[in-house]
Each structure stands twice: as C-alpha cells, then as structure tokens.
C-alpha angles and dihedrals in degrees: 000000000000092000091053091049090052095044113137093359132116089262091077095042126231149209133269115223122194124189109231092211104047100015093231109157123212129184120213122194118221119251124229093233089211112158090227095051111111091205096052097038099042095103093044090049092050091049091050092049091051091052091049092046090055089059094056120107115242093252134093118273127215131206109215116186128192124186134198110241115251090243091066100043096091090053091048091054090054094049105020100162094052098040098043091046088052091050091050093045098047096043093047093046092049092049092047093047094050094045089057089063109105089227087070120024101325098218148054115305133205119227139178114215129197121191114212120184101183138043123235090267090051099255117149105259115145111199141148127225118201122196107206128181114218089245131105136183109241116245091251090053094231103106145023121248115211119209114238100185132096088237134047101219136340113277098219099058089041091056091045091054093051093044090047091065107093142101093320093036096064099263121113120271111268096200137268099117135289116320093009114131114218125195111241099190142005127208110234101184148309 
C-alpha cells in the first residue's frame, strides 16, 4: 500500500530528461509498478477492457441478482456447499424457466453466474449475480431469438419461482421444522 501511495512522487525518485535540441528539461517521477495501482495499470486495464468488449455479442446484457434471505444465512454458514449450491440451482432454474416463456425470450438462455458471500465491507450477504445476454436459442434449436424489451423477465414471477422451491417444491428442506416452507432465494432487482 505504501508503494501505491508514493507512486509518481519524489519518494520513489525519478529521472531528468533534457532535449538535446532545445535544452528543455523535464523531470519524471518513478512509478511503483504495483499491479493494484490505478495509476500504473490504467493503460493495461483499458487494453484488457477493450479486448473483453470485442468479445461481447451485439445484444443488450442484463445483470440479474438473487440474494439469500437473512433468516437463512446462519444455516447457509453451517452447510455452505449444500445451501449455496441450492441457491445457484434454484435461481438459475427459475431464470431459465421464465426466459423460455414466449412473452420474454421464448428459448434457452445462457448465463454466467457469480456467487458472492460477503459485501465490500465484509458483512455476511450471500447472493448470486447472473450476467445474461438478451439472446435465446429457439426451442427447435435452429435459430437465435433476440430480446427486444428493456427488461429480461418480470421480477415478480421470477421471485415467486425461486421462493416456490422448498420442501414441497422438490428441493431439500432447509430447516425450520417439518412442514415449514422456507424461502431459498429472493430477487433483489434487475
């Protein structure tokens, strides 16, 4: 951290450059060259972003987050593999099922999911972010269907599908006693 704080200051030294033609002198501070330094890595970051942007499909993308309700977080910490796998499975299945509805995309979608268990300030907050292109493979598998709406799917039915997974919905019981229906996921936004 100290190297980053001292980046391009006198603390790291520097070089004096003099133009042989016009005799203008310029001083250049040394950089820290730390891979986390925003000053040193700006050009590399911009180059990487340009490469990633070139890989994107020419369709809109949606960020779809799901979060585990606070009531279930203590259970998830005791059995993380089972509970987080269940959160990923139920949220992905609900999103896939709703996207197949002709009112939305009408086919199978691709999605990239990232499970995060903590917030930036290290509070317990298990949630999944899905990055979804507005593109689906038609049921017959012969063509691509491009979404034309400003939204991917409706939030309310998506949340109902995720919440509907539970002891009676085919997913394992997540605790709370026999016959008690627990919510496995909650949609927090688009």
